[in-house]
C-alpha positions in Angstrom: 14.7 -0.6 11.9 11.7 -1.8 11.9 10.2 -5.0 9.5 7.1 -5.7 8.5 5.8 -8.2 5.6 3.4 -8.1 2.3 0.2 -9.5 2.4 2.1 -11.8 0.7 4.6 -12.5 3.2 7.1 -10.8 2.3 9.6 -9.2 4.8 10.8 -5.4 4.3 12.4 -2.8 6.0 10.9 0.8 6.8 11.5 3.9 8.4 9.2 6.6 9.4 5.1 6.0 10.3 1.8 6.5 8.4 2.0 10.0 9.5 5.0 10.9 8.7 5.8 9.2 5.5 7.3 5.9 4.9 11.0 4.9 3.5 11.2 1.5 2.2 14.6 -0.5 1.8 15.5 -2.4 -0.9 18.6 -4.1 -1.7 21.7 -1.1 -1.1 21.3 1.3 -2.1 17.7 1.3 -3.7 15.1 2.7 -1.9 11.4 3.7 -2.2 9.8 7.3 -0.4 6.0 7.1 0.8 5.2 10.5 1.4 2.4 11.2 3.9 0.2 12.7 1.2 0.3 9.1 -1.2 -0.5 7.8 2.3 -3.8 9.3 2.6 -4.9 9.4 -0.3 -4.5 5.5 0.2 -6.6 6.3 3.4 -9.0 7.7 1.4 -9.9 5.6 -1.8 -10.4 2.5 0.9 -13.1 4.7 3.6 -14.2 5.6 -0.3 -14.5 2.6 -1.8 -14.6 -0.7 0.9 -14.6 -3.0 -0.3 -11.8 -2.1 -2.6 -9.1 -4.4 -5.3 -5.8 -3.9 -3.8 -4.2 -4.0 -7.5 -0.6 -3.3 -6.9 0.3 -4.3 -10.0 2.7 -2.2 -12.5 1.8 -3.9 -15.5 -1.1 -4.5 -16.4 -3.0 -2.6 -13.9 -5.6 -4.1 -11.7 -9.3 -2.5 -13.0 -11.1 -0.5 -10.3 -8.3 -0.9 -7.5 -6.5 1.8 -5.5 -3.3 0.7 -7.6 -4.8 2.1 -10.4 -6.1 4.8 -9.0 -2.5 5.6 -8.0 -0.8 5.1 -11.0 -3.4 7.5 -13.0 -4.5 10.2 -11.0 -1.1 10.5 -8.9 1.5 8.9 -11.0 2.7 7.2 -8.2 3.6 3.2 -8.6 1.3 0.8 -7.5 3.4 -1.2 -5.5 3.9 1.5 -2.9 0.5 -0.2 -1.7 2.0 -2.6 -1.7 3.9 -1.7 1.6 1.7 1.2 3.0 -1.0 -1.1 3.6 0.2 -3.9 6.1 0.9 -0.8 8.2 -2.7 -0.2 8.1 -3.6 -3.5 8.7 -1.6 -3.5 11.7 -2.9 -0.1 13.1 -6.5 -1.8 12.1 -7.6 0.7 9.9 -8.8 -2.0 7.4 -8.6 -5.9 6.7 -8.3 -7.4 3.4 -8.8 -11.2 2.2 -6.0 -13.7 2.8 -5.6 -14.8 -1.0 -5.5 -12.9 -5.2 -7.1 -10.6 -6.1 -6.8 -9.0 -2.5 -9.5 -7.3 -1.2 -9.2 -4.7 1.2 -12.2 -3.8 3.5 -12.1 -0.4 5.7 -13.0 -1.1 9.7 
């Protein structure tokens, strides 16, 4: 099973792909499915708003961030960006700043 690291360096296991959707595995039996539609929304938000704040916090939501948009417009946890962003960086779609607050730049 593939392993990646969040921008803060925390490793996570996942299956699937950015094109087909991801399943992120936590302590069994917990897992999170991230649909291709949500991944595409993240891509669109980065493309449209770059540079843009990542905003993976649930409480409080980070104003003007991709995470805030996911939570308020799509009823999705802002934390999903923590798992999608490293894979977008790996495919050279975007970059992220080295420290908090994480700012995403479209390549």
